[in-house]
C-alpha positions as a Markdown table, in Angstrom:
| # | Residue | x | y | z |
|---|---|---|---|---|
| 1 | Met | -20.9 | 57.0 | -49.5 |
| 2 | Asp | -22.2 | 60.5 | -49.2 |
| 3 | Lys | -19.6 | 63.3 | -49.2 |
| 4 | Phe | -19.2 | 65.4 | -46.1 |
| 5 | Thr | -18.3 | 69.0 | -47.0 |
| 6 | Thr | -20.3 | 71.5 | -44.9 |
| 7 | Leu | -23.0 | 70.7 | -42.3 |
| 8 | Asn | -25.3 | 73.1 | -40.7 |
| 9 | Gly | -27.4 | 71.4 | -38.1 |
| 10 | Val | -29.2 | 71.4 | -34.7 |
| 11 | Val | -27.0 | 70.1 | -31.9 |
| 12 | Ala | -28.3 | 67.4 | -29.5 |
| 13 | Pro | -26.6 | 66.9 | -26.1 |
| 14 | Leu | -25.8 | 63.5 | -24.7 |
| 15 | Glu | -24.0 | 64.3 | -21.4 |
| 16 | Ala | -22.6 | 60.8 | -20.6 |
| 17 | Leu | -19.2 | 59.3 | -20.3 |
| 18 | Asn | -18.0 | 56.0 | -21.8 |
| 19 | Val | -21.1 | 55.5 | -24.1 |
| 20 | Asp | -20.5 | 52.1 | -25.4 |
| 21 | Thr | -21.8 | 50.5 | -28.6 |
| 22 | Glu | -24.2 | 48.3 | -26.7 |
| 23 | Gln | -25.9 | 51.5 | -25.4 |
| 24 | Thr | -25.8 | 53.0 | -28.8 |
| 25 | Ile | -27.4 | 50.0 | -30.5 |
| 26 | Pro | -28.4 | 47.1 | -28.3 |
| 27 | Lys | -27.4 | 43.6 | -29.4 |
| 28 | Gln | -31.0 | 42.4 | -30.0 |
| 29 | Tyr | -31.3 | 44.8 | -32.9 |
| 30 | Leu | -28.3 | 43.6 | -34.9 |
| 31 | Lys | -30.2 | 41.1 | -37.0 |
| 32 | Arg | -30.5 | 43.2 | -40.1 |
| 33 | Ile | -28.0 | 42.8 | -43.0 |
| 34 | Glu | -28.6 | 46.3 | -44.4 |
| 35 | Arg | -27.0 | 49.4 | -43.1 |
| 36 | Thr | -30.3 | 51.2 | -42.9 |
| 37 | Gly | -33.2 | 50.9 | -40.5 |
| 38 | Tyr | -31.2 | 51.1 | -37.3 |
| 39 | Gly | -32.0 | 54.7 | -36.4 |
| 40 | Arg | -35.2 | 53.8 | -34.6 |
| 41 | Phe | -33.2 | 51.6 | -32.2 |
| 42 | Leu | -30.5 | 54.2 | -31.4 |
| 43 | Phe | -30.0 | 54.6 | -27.6 |
| 44 | Phe | -33.1 | 52.3 | -27.3 |
| 45 | Asp | -32.8 | 51.5 | -23.6 |
| 46 | Trp | -32.4 | 55.2 | -22.8 |
| 47 | Arg | -34.9 | 56.7 | -25.3 |
| 48 | Phe | -37.8 | 54.5 | -24.5 |
| 49 | Asn | -39.7 | 53.3 | -21.4 |
| 50 | Lys | -40.6 | 49.6 | -21.1 |
| 51 | Asp | -44.0 | 50.2 | -22.6 |
| 52 | Gly | -42.4 | 51.7 | -25.7 |
| 53 | Ser | -43.3 | 55.3 | -25.0 |
| 54 | Asp | -40.7 | 58.0 | -25.1 |
| 55 | Asn | -38.7 | 58.5 | -21.9 |
| 56 | Pro | -39.1 | 62.2 | -21.0 |
| 57 | Glu | -36.0 | 62.1 | -18.8 |
| 58 | Phe | -33.7 | 61.3 | -21.8 |
| 59 | Glu | -32.6 | 64.8 | -22.9 |
| 60 | Met | -32.4 | 64.0 | -26.6 |
| 61 | Asn | -36.1 | 63.1 | -26.7 |
| 62 | Ala | -37.0 | 66.8 | -26.1 |
| 63 | Ala | -38.8 | 68.3 | -29.1 |
| 64 | Arg | -36.1 | 71.0 | -29.4 |
| 65 | Tyr | -33.6 | 68.4 | -30.5 |
| 66 | Lys | -35.7 | 66.6 | -33.1 |
| 67 | Gly | -33.9 | 66.4 | -36.4 |
| 68 | Ala | -30.5 | 67.0 | -34.9 |
| 69 | Ser | -27.6 | 66.2 | -37.1 |
| 70 | Ile | -24.8 | 67.0 | -34.6 |
| 71 | Leu | -24.3 | 65.1 | -31.4 |
| 72 | Leu | -22.5 | 66.7 | -28.5 |
| 73 | Thr | -21.1 | 64.2 | -26.0 |
| 74 | Lys | -18.2 | 63.5 | -23.6 |
| 75 | Asp | -15.2 | 61.2 | -23.1 |
| 76 | Asn | -14.6 | 57.8 | -24.7 |
| 77 | Phe | -17.6 | 57.8 | -26.9 |
| 78 | Gly | -18.1 | 54.5 | -28.9 |
| 79 | Cys | -16.2 | 52.2 | -26.5 |
| 80 | Gly | -17.1 | 48.6 | -26.1 |
| 81 | Ser | -17.5 | 46.1 | -29.0 |
| 82 | Ser | -16.4 | 47.0 | -32.4 |
| 83 | Arg | -19.8 | 46.6 | -34.0 |
| 84 | Glu | -20.1 | 48.9 | -37.1 |
| 85 | His | -23.9 | 49.0 | -36.4 |
| 86 | Ala | -23.2 | 51.8 | -33.9 |
| 87 | Pro | -22.3 | 54.4 | -36.6 |
| 88 | Trp | -25.0 | 52.9 | -38.9 |
| 89 | Ala | -27.6 | 53.6 | -36.2 |
| 90 | Leu | -26.3 | 57.2 | -35.6 |
| 91 | Asn | -26.2 | 57.9 | -39.3 |
| 92 | Asp | -29.7 | 56.4 | -39.9 |
| 93 | Tyr | -31.0 | 58.6 | -37.1 |
| 94 | Gly | -29.6 | 61.6 | -38.9 |
| 95 | Ile | -26.4 | 62.3 | -37.0 |
| 96 | Arg | -23.5 | 63.2 | -39.4 |
| 97 | Cys | -21.1 | 64.8 | -36.9 |
| 98 | Ile | -20.1 | 64.0 | -33.3 |
| 99 | Leu | -18.3 | 66.3 | -31.0 |
| 100 | Ala | -16.6 | 64.8 | -28.0 |
| 101 | Thr | -13.5 | 65.0 | -25.9 |
| 102 | Ser | -12.4 | 61.5 | -27.0 |
| 103 | Phe | -13.5 | 58.5 | -29.0 |
| 104 | Ala | -12.8 | 54.8 | -28.9 |
| 105 | Asp | -10.4 | 54.0 | -31.7 |
| 106 | Ile | -12.5 | 51.4 | -33.6 |
| 107 | Phe | -15.6 | 53.5 | -33.4 |
| 108 | Phe | -13.7 | 56.6 | -34.5 |
| 109 | Asn | -12.4 | 54.9 | -37.7 |
| 110 | Asn | -15.8 | 53.3 | -38.4 |
| 111 | Cys | -17.3 | 56.8 | -38.5 |
| 112 | Phe | -15.1 | 57.7 | -41.4 |
| 113 | Asn | -15.9 | 54.5 | -43.1 |
| 114 | Asn | -19.6 | 55.5 | -43.0 |
| 115 | Gly | -19.4 | 59.2 | -44.0 |
| 116 | Met | -19.6 | 60.6 | -40.5 |
| 117 | Leu | -17.2 | 63.2 | -39.0 |
| 118 | Pro | -16.1 | 62.6 | -35.4 |
| 119 | Ile | -14.3 | 65.7 | -34.0 |
| 120 | Val | -12.2 | 65.8 | -30.8 |
| 121 | Leu | -12.4 | 69.1 | -28.9 |
| 122 | Asp | -10.9 | 70.2 | -25.6 |
| 123 | Ala | -13.1 | 69.6 | -22.5 |
| 124 | Gly | -13.5 | 73.3 | -21.9 |
| 125 | Val | -14.9 | 73.9 | -25.4 |
| 126 | Ile | -17.3 | 70.9 | -25.0 |
| 127 | Glu | -18.5 | 72.2 | -21.6 |
| 128 | Gln | -19.1 | 75.7 | -23.1 |
| 129 | Leu | -21.1 | 74.1 | -26.0 |
| 130 | Phe | -23.2 | 72.1 | -23.6 |
| 131 | Gln | -24.1 | 75.4 | -21.8 |
| 132 | Glu | -24.9 | 77.2 | -25.0 |
| 133 | Val | -27.0 | 74.3 | -26.5 |
| 134 | Arg | -29.1 | 74.2 | -23.3 |
| 135 | Ala | -29.5 | 77.9 | -23.1 |
| 136 | Thr | -30.7 | 78.4 | -26.7 |
| 137 | Glu | -33.5 | 76.3 | -28.3 |
| 138 | Gly | -32.7 | 75.3 | -31.9 |
| 139 | Tyr | -29.0 | 75.9 | -31.3 |
| 140 | Gln | -27.1 | 75.2 | -34.5 |
| 141 | Leu | -23.5 | 74.9 | -35.6 |
| 142 | Thr | -21.9 | 75.0 | -39.0 |
| 143 | Val | -19.2 | 72.4 | -39.6 |
| 144 | Asp | -16.9 | 73.2 | -42.5 |
| 145 | Leu | -14.6 | 70.2 | -43.2 |
| 146 | Ala | -12.5 | 71.9 | -45.8 |
| 147 | Lys | -11.7 | 74.9 | -43.5 |
| 148 | Gln | -11.7 | 72.6 | -40.4 |
| 149 | Thr | -13.9 | 75.0 | -38.5 |
| 150 | Ile | -17.1 | 74.9 | -36.4 |
| 151 | Thr | -19.0 | 78.2 | -36.6 |
| 152 | Lys | -21.2 | 79.1 | -33.7 |
| 153 | Pro | -24.4 | 81.2 | -33.9 |
| 154 | Asp | -22.5 | 84.3 | -32.8 |
| 155 | Gly | -20.1 | 83.9 | -35.7 |
| 156 | Ser | -17.1 | 82.8 | -33.7 |
| 157 | Ala | -15.3 | 79.8 | -35.0 |
| 158 | Ile | -13.7 | 76.8 | -33.3 |
| 159 | Ala | -10.8 | 75.1 | -35.2 |
| 160 | Phe | -10.4 | 71.4 | -35.2 |
| 161 | Asp | -7.7 | 68.9 | -36.3 |
| 162 | Ile | -8.2 | 66.0 | -38.6 |
| 163 | Asp | -5.9 | 63.6 | -40.3 |
| 164 | Gly | -5.4 | 64.6 | -44.0 |
| 165 | Phe | -6.2 | 61.2 | -45.5 |
| 166 | Lys | -9.4 | 60.9 | -43.5 |
| 167 | Lys | -10.4 | 64.4 | -44.5 |
| 168 | His | -9.8 | 63.5 | -48.2 |
| 169 | Arg | -12.0 | 60.5 | -47.8 |
| 170 | Leu | -14.9 | 62.4 | -46.4 |
| 171 | Leu | -14.7 | 65.3 | -48.7 |
| 172 | Asn | -14.8 | 62.9 | -51.7 |
| 173 | Gly | -17.2 | 60.4 | -50.2 |
| 174 | Leu | -14.7 | 57.5 | -50.4 |
| 175 | Asp | -15.3 | 54.5 | -48.2 |
| 176 | Gln | -12.8 | 51.6 | -48.4 |
| 177 | Ile | -14.4 | 50.3 | -51.7 |
| 178 | Gly | -14.3 | 53.8 | -53.2 |
| 179 | Leu | -10.6 | 54.1 | -52.3 |
| 180 | Thr | -10.0 | 50.8 | -54.1 |
| 181 | Leu | -12.0 | 51.9 | -57.1 |
| 182 | Glu | -9.7 | 55.0 | -57.5 |
| 183 | His | -7.2 | 52.4 | -58.8 |
| 184 | Glu | -9.6 | 50.6 | -61.0 |
| 185 | Ala | -7.6 | 51.1 | -64.2 |
| 186 | Arg | -4.4 | 49.8 | -62.6 |
| 187 | Ile | -6.3 | 46.8 | -61.1 |
| 188 | Ala | -7.8 | 46.0 | -64.5 |
| 189 | Ala | -4.4 | 46.3 | -66.2 |
| 190 | Tyr | -2.9 | 43.9 | -63.6 |
| 191 | Glu | -5.7 | 41.4 | -64.1 |
| 192 | Gln | -5.3 | 41.6 | -67.8 |
| 193 | Lys | -1.6 | 41.0 | -67.5 |
| 194 | Arg | -2.2 | 38.0 | -65.3 |
| 195 | Gln | -4.6 | 36.5 | -67.8 |
| 196 | Ile | -2.1 | 36.8 | -70.6 |
| 197 | Ala | 0.7 | 35.2 | -68.5 |
């Protein structure tokens, strides 16, 4: 898993409540066994018209948000089914950080399992960011995980909270397998001892 240390990226707005995992990655696209290739199906029913063309009314389709790596959204993001394909799709699309007022629990934890940083911010801060993103084309934020700050273009910083263990995992690029392998020597010693017994 890639480490998450500092991210400087364009912010894309998704002003919607209760965005569930079916909206994030519709069920008909869950046939792949790899973690890659899902980005083109992200928000599929919103991003595309029935003929496959881009939906101009979907704000994230605007040219100014192409290549965004930070998603700005609202309450209860990632609700619905527990499919891990949702963070896979976001990550494959290029999103590494999500700013919201709240997240569904399973989705929130799946983000950390896939090298993404979900950050909970107060509603007033989120609203201010929506205004700034829309007012300034190419609006970028710098997210520093070690310092737990989000720096705005004017230099002001927003502090955020994160569980210490989750922070450690992201800073060191440790998914669940990586965490287990931190104890590889002890596991090998235990297995060796079992063979002798």
